[in-house]
Wavefront OBJ file of the C-alpha trace (Angstrom):
o trace
v 73.269 23.677 -32.409
v 73.128 22.740 -36.282
v 69.707 24.059 -37.284
v 70.891 25.870 -40.107
v 72.462 23.072 -41.945
v 69.282 20.792 -41.625
v 66.997 23.632 -42.497
v 68.672 24.432 -45.583
v 68.698 21.245 -46.733
v 65.304 20.568 -46.142
v 64.194 23.841 -47.707
v 66.125 23.325 -50.673
v 64.364 20.067 -51.070
v 61.256 21.573 -50.939
v 61.987 24.409 -53.319
v 62.900 21.958 -55.975
v 60.343 19.331 -55.267
v 58.206 18.152 -57.949
v 55.435 17.683 -55.541
v 52.886 19.315 -57.701
v 53.318 17.207 -60.517
v 53.333 14.023 -58.580
v 50.168 14.857 -56.530
v 48.415 15.839 -59.834
v 49.161 12.949 -61.569
v 48.103 10.903 -58.513
v 44.632 12.647 -58.357
v 44.209 12.081 -62.290
v 45.245 8.628 -62.370
v 42.332 7.605 -59.940
v 38.900 8.414 -59.080
v 39.812 9.380 -55.752
v 42.688 11.532 -54.347
v 44.998 9.024 -52.356
v 46.001 10.476 -49.165
v 49.185 8.447 -47.833
v 49.691 8.488 -43.990
v 53.129 7.494 -42.856
v 53.661 6.926 -39.020
v 56.116 4.823 -36.806
v 52.997 4.094 -34.567
v 51.297 0.613 -34.587
v 48.036 -0.187 -36.029
v 46.367 -0.362 -32.631
v 47.798 3.056 -31.304
v 44.959 5.480 -30.304
v 46.406 7.914 -32.849
v 46.017 5.339 -35.605
v 42.816 3.958 -34.561
v 41.433 7.746 -34.221
v 42.271 8.438 -37.689
v 40.963 5.707 -39.391
v 37.645 5.992 -37.654
v 37.354 9.637 -37.926
v 39.515 10.932 -40.535
v 39.177 8.491 -43.178
v 35.254 8.659 -43.237
v 35.453 12.429 -43.434
v 37.263 12.593 -46.636
v 36.041 9.462 -48.042
v 33.785 11.029 -50.696
v 36.765 12.590 -52.754
v 39.640 10.668 -51.285
v 41.081 7.460 -49.930
v 42.833 7.406 -46.982
v 45.957 4.860 -46.899
v 47.802 4.360 -43.676
v 51.125 2.868 -43.182
v 52.202 1.983 -39.733
v 55.408 0.977 -37.793
v 57.433 3.251 -40.086
v 56.993 0.534 -43.166
v 57.005 3.647 -45.642
v 59.219 6.062 -44.292
v 61.549 6.029 -41.395
v 60.687 7.988 -38.279
v 61.934 11.404 -38.683
v 61.976 11.661 -42.522
v 58.224 12.184 -43.095
v 58.498 16.073 -43.146
v 61.086 15.751 -45.812
v 59.016 13.162 -47.569
v 56.095 15.697 -47.587
v 58.299 18.564 -48.826
v 59.493 16.377 -51.685
v 56.031 15.628 -52.573
v 56.474 11.752 -51.889
v 53.779 11.656 -49.051
v 50.528 13.557 -48.040
v 50.145 13.188 -44.553
v 52.197 12.227 -41.324
v 51.887 12.648 -37.484
v 54.858 14.474 -36.771
v 56.263 16.026 -33.273
v 57.246 19.376 -32.094
v 60.741 17.918 -31.684
v 60.960 17.359 -35.429
v 59.684 20.470 -36.336
v 62.425 22.170 -34.103
v 65.247 20.693 -35.960
v 63.913 22.751 -38.781
v 62.069 25.798 -37.109
v 64.088 26.517 -33.772
v 61.183 28.207 -32.127
v 59.034 24.925 -32.129
v 61.636 23.888 -29.384
v 59.448 25.780 -27.019
v 56.950 22.993 -27.049
v 59.653 20.407 -26.574
v 60.312 21.840 -23.114
v 59.354 20.120 -20.024
v 56.316 21.163 -17.764
v 55.206 23.609 -20.294
v 51.519 22.680 -20.912
v 49.197 22.048 -17.945
v 46.942 19.479 -19.507
v 45.339 18.036 -22.590
v 42.723 20.971 -22.702
v 45.133 23.631 -22.412
v 47.367 22.268 -25.128
v 44.199 22.455 -27.532
v 43.865 26.228 -26.567
v 47.530 26.962 -27.339
v 47.257 25.441 -30.789
v 44.365 27.358 -31.583
v 45.600 30.845 -30.308
v 46.176 33.703 -32.486
v 49.854 33.610 -31.490
v 50.582 30.415 -33.060
v 49.387 31.523 -36.615
v 52.907 33.173 -37.465
v 54.572 30.066 -36.621
v 52.089 27.707 -38.556
v 52.394 29.951 -41.556
v 56.160 29.912 -41.400
v 56.096 26.062 -41.580
v 53.402 25.958 -44.577
v 55.404 28.678 -46.603
v 58.751 27.469 -46.113
v 58.441 23.642 -45.981
v 55.127 23.086 -47.802
v 53.549 21.478 -44.543
v 50.116 22.411 -43.182
v 49.619 21.331 -39.552
v 45.933 20.724 -39.286
v 45.565 19.959 -35.663
v 47.020 18.927 -32.394
v 46.936 15.252 -30.865
v 47.357 14.778 -27.134
v 49.720 11.943 -26.923
v 49.408 11.886 -23.043
v 51.671 12.693 -20.192
v 55.101 11.201 -20.614
v 56.546 9.030 -17.780
v 59.875 7.393 -17.074
v 59.874 3.682 -17.600
v 62.846 1.747 -16.323
v 64.240 -1.883 -16.376
v 66.544 -1.323 -13.179
v 64.823 -1.395 -9.904
v 66.530 1.478 -8.614
v 64.170 3.789 -6.516
v 63.743 7.197 -8.582
v 62.943 10.261 -6.284
v 64.803 13.298 -7.731
v 66.622 13.993 -11.062
v 69.858 12.937 -9.083
v 68.653 9.490 -8.984
v 68.595 9.268 -12.916
v 72.232 9.934 -13.140
v 73.877 7.135 -15.166
v 70.722 5.746 -16.542
v 70.631 4.965 -20.096
v 67.356 6.387 -21.167
v 66.085 5.977 -24.746
v 65.111 9.185 -26.375
v 64.111 10.023 -30.126
v 67.065 11.098 -31.938
v 66.688 14.681 -32.231
v 68.566 17.582 -30.305
v 65.472 18.499 -28.546
v 64.260 14.963 -27.445
v 67.792 14.160 -26.352
v 68.133 17.492 -24.242
v 64.812 16.653 -22.505
v 66.450 13.207 -21.469
v 69.505 15.284 -20.165
v 67.349 17.827 -18.273
v 65.790 14.922 -16.503
v 68.979 14.166 -15.242
v 69.349 10.877 -17.299
v 71.906 9.992 -20.025
v 69.867 10.077 -23.093
v 70.223 7.407 -25.721
v 69.040 7.892 -29.393
v 67.137 5.170 -30.724
v 64.150 4.396 -33.320
v 61.018 3.578 -31.602
v 60.724 0.325 -33.635
v 63.990 -0.922 -31.599
v 63.080 0.110 -28.263
v 61.473 -3.278 -27.120
v 64.313 -5.360 -28.012
v 66.781 -2.997 -26.459
v 65.206 -2.988 -23.073
v 64.869 -6.767 -23.438
v 68.614 -7.286 -23.934
v 69.570 -4.442 -21.628
v 71.119 -2.153 -24.121
v 69.379 0.715 -22.551
v 67.955 1.116 -19.004
v 64.645 2.778 -20.035
v 62.497 4.748 -22.222
v 59.820 7.717 -21.649
v 56.475 7.452 -23.054
v 52.770 7.856 -21.913
v 51.183 4.818 -20.241
v 48.971 4.017 -23.313
v 52.164 3.544 -25.336
v 53.938 1.497 -22.663
v 50.777 -0.754 -22.978
v 50.655 -0.806 -26.672
v 54.161 -1.405 -27.384
v 54.130 -3.925 -24.634
v 57.171 -2.137 -22.788
v 55.650 -3.261 -19.549
v 56.867 -6.956 -20.359
v 60.506 -5.888 -20.237
v 60.727 -3.110 -17.679
v 60.340 -3.113 -13.724
v 58.744 0.118 -12.995
v 57.226 3.519 -14.001
v 58.291 6.479 -12.395
v 55.004 9.023 -12.814
v 57.236 12.004 -13.568
v 54.437 13.640 -15.876
v 57.415 15.644 -17.516
v 55.792 16.384 -20.659
v 52.051 16.850 -21.779
v 53.220 15.389 -25.008
v 51.858 16.080 -28.359
v 51.779 15.296 -32.005
v 50.566 17.485 -34.968
v 48.630 16.213 -38.103
v 51.045 17.291 -40.834
v 49.262 17.607 -44.382
v 50.798 18.326 -47.734
v 50.263 21.969 -48.457
v 50.655 21.383 -52.191
v 47.668 19.046 -51.691
v 45.448 21.179 -49.481
v 45.851 23.929 -52.154
v 44.584 21.802 -54.892
v 41.336 20.865 -52.785
v 37.902 22.645 -53.197
v 36.808 24.887 -50.176
v 34.388 22.168 -49.514
v 37.131 19.317 -49.787
v 39.385 21.429 -47.308
v 36.716 21.687 -44.973
v 36.340 17.935 -44.781
v 40.118 17.560 -44.178
v 39.984 19.805 -41.399
v 37.061 18.525 -39.812
v 38.175 15.056 -40.135
v 41.606 15.811 -38.349
v 40.007 17.682 -35.636
v 37.368 14.916 -35.246
v 40.337 12.282 -34.973
v 42.383 14.538 -32.849
v 39.369 14.763 -30.048
v 38.599 11.020 -30.389
v 42.243 10.066 -29.819
v 42.393 12.669 -27.057
v 39.446 11.415 -25.086
v 40.462 7.901 -25.532
v 44.070 8.746 -24.282
v 42.423 10.401 -21.211
v 40.569 7.574 -20.229
v 43.224 5.117 -20.612
v 45.587 6.944 -18.448
v 43.008 6.667 -15.965
v 42.890 3.090 -16.184
v 46.510 1.981 -16.925
v 48.111 2.548 -13.668
v 46.044 -0.114 -12.187
v 46.927 -2.312 -15.290
v 50.911 -1.623 -14.863
v 50.656 -2.906 -11.241
v 48.921 -5.876 -12.110
v 51.506 -6.730 -14.395
v 54.038 -6.728 -11.512
v 55.620 -3.267 -12.204
v 56.088 -0.659 -9.223
v 54.358 2.608 -10.037
v 54.711 5.443 -7.868
v 55.278 9.547 -8.276
v 58.733 10.790 -7.560
v 59.233 14.427 -6.155
v 57.592 16.362 -8.957
v 58.627 19.760 -7.654
v 62.139 18.754 -7.594
v 62.017 17.438 -11.437
v 59.851 20.581 -12.546
v 62.526 22.945 -10.931
v 65.498 21.026 -12.371
v 64.143 20.816 -15.769
v 62.783 24.176 -16.271
v 66.061 25.644 -14.892
v 67.983 23.366 -17.518
v 65.708 24.890 -20.422
v 65.928 28.387 -19.398
v 69.762 28.258 -19.481
v 69.892 26.437 -22.547
v 70.322 27.624 -26.235
v 66.731 26.706 -26.929
v 65.190 29.344 -25.000
v 67.053 32.062 -27.202
v 64.986 30.763 -30.308
v 61.441 31.150 -28.509
v 59.469 33.792 -29.756
v 59.473 36.982 -27.336
v 56.688 36.593 -24.650
v 55.321 33.330 -25.958
v 55.787 31.634 -22.479
v 53.794 34.365 -20.760
v 51.065 34.114 -23.511
v 50.942 30.457 -22.945
v 50.725 30.815 -19.229
v 48.028 33.330 -19.619
v 45.350 31.079 -21.463
v 43.007 29.626 -18.953
l 1 2 3 4 5 6 7 8 9 10 11 12 13 14 15 16 17 18 19 20 21 22 23 24 25 26 27 28 29 30 31 32 33 34 35 36 37 38 39 40 41 42 43 44 45 46 47 48 49 50 51 52 53 54 55 56 57 58 59 60 61 62 63 64 65 66 67 68 69 70 71 72 73 74 75 76 77 78 79 80 81 82 83 84 85 86 87 88 89 90 91 92 93 94 95 96 97 98 99 100 101 102 103 104 105 106 107 108 109 110 111 112 113 114 115 116 117 118 119 120 121 122 123 124 125 126 127 128 129 130 131 132 133 134 135 136 137 138 139 140 141 142 143 144 145 146 147 148 149 150 151 152 153 154 155 156 157 158 159 160 161 162 163 164 165 166 167 168 169 170 171 172 173 174 175 176 177 178 179 180 181 182 183 184 185 186 187 188 189 190 191 192 193 194 195 196 197 198 199 200 201 202 203 204 205 206 207 208 209 210 211 212 213 214 215 216 217 218 219 220 221 222 223 224 225 226 227 228 229 230 231 232 233 234 235 236 237 238 239 240 241 242 243 244 245 246 247 248 249 250 251 252 253 254 255 256 257 258 259 260 261 262 263 264 265 266 267 268 269 270 271 272 273 274 275 276 277 278 279 280 281 282 283 284 285 286 287 288 289 290 291 292 293 294 295 296 297 298 299 300 301 302 303 304 305 306 307 308 309 310 311 312 313 314 315 316 317 318 319 320 321 322 323 324 325 326 327 328 329 330 331 332
């Protein structure tokens, strides 16, 4: 694994950034602070909608929230570096992306870790998470404001091959985001992972360049992947999450009242998006079937056993904080 090279490069970027001067200049040049959000998600994605409805109004008295969708501002996977350089104020990032810089975050990329959305929030707010959050702030200049429930990820395939166990995914070209943690998850599921940007997935499925992708059902619907696939295998292999990432430099420049507004806005957006995702997941199985897709549950225990074994035997587990798994499991 090559964490150290990536980490040194990013931390060096952060150390020599001109974040302070750029952000201060932006604040002075306008009546309100400009908070630019960069995300690969679409404008209709629940995360995007929730941030516009809850975060934007929460900070409107002193800041202008400017969302940029479909990776039009920064390429997916480069947002954290942009915040570290002072070129961006806010993004939605994943544990997989953080793990390329801080290997201990790979624990949150492991399959079958979080039990559900509520458990996910409790883990993020637990005391044992504070050292990890503080390390991201101090070494990268990024503050993790809140955790966003992205949904239970399932395998979505174009081929009509029946999938019951991980062995049935052998030879399946499964799109995964292009980080080591994501690619490992694809392998742990039994597939052949293919790194590909999210914005290219629809066309790749349409042309047969890949056999499938994995995402929560709301994302499958929002991005219309159901138009170019034949089945959804309800593996529920990851209770997926994002973090709302914010510039620590900008955060430190805010008044306590403004910081409170930013935090409340982020939490409100995360909660709104979470509730809507849960509601959508209940509805979308029927929707997918109406679109002609076969939707079914495989042998979940076979997948859980296979995936957990792969992680425990991998190098990822060596980077996990001692006792963290037990602490996570102990949260009711």
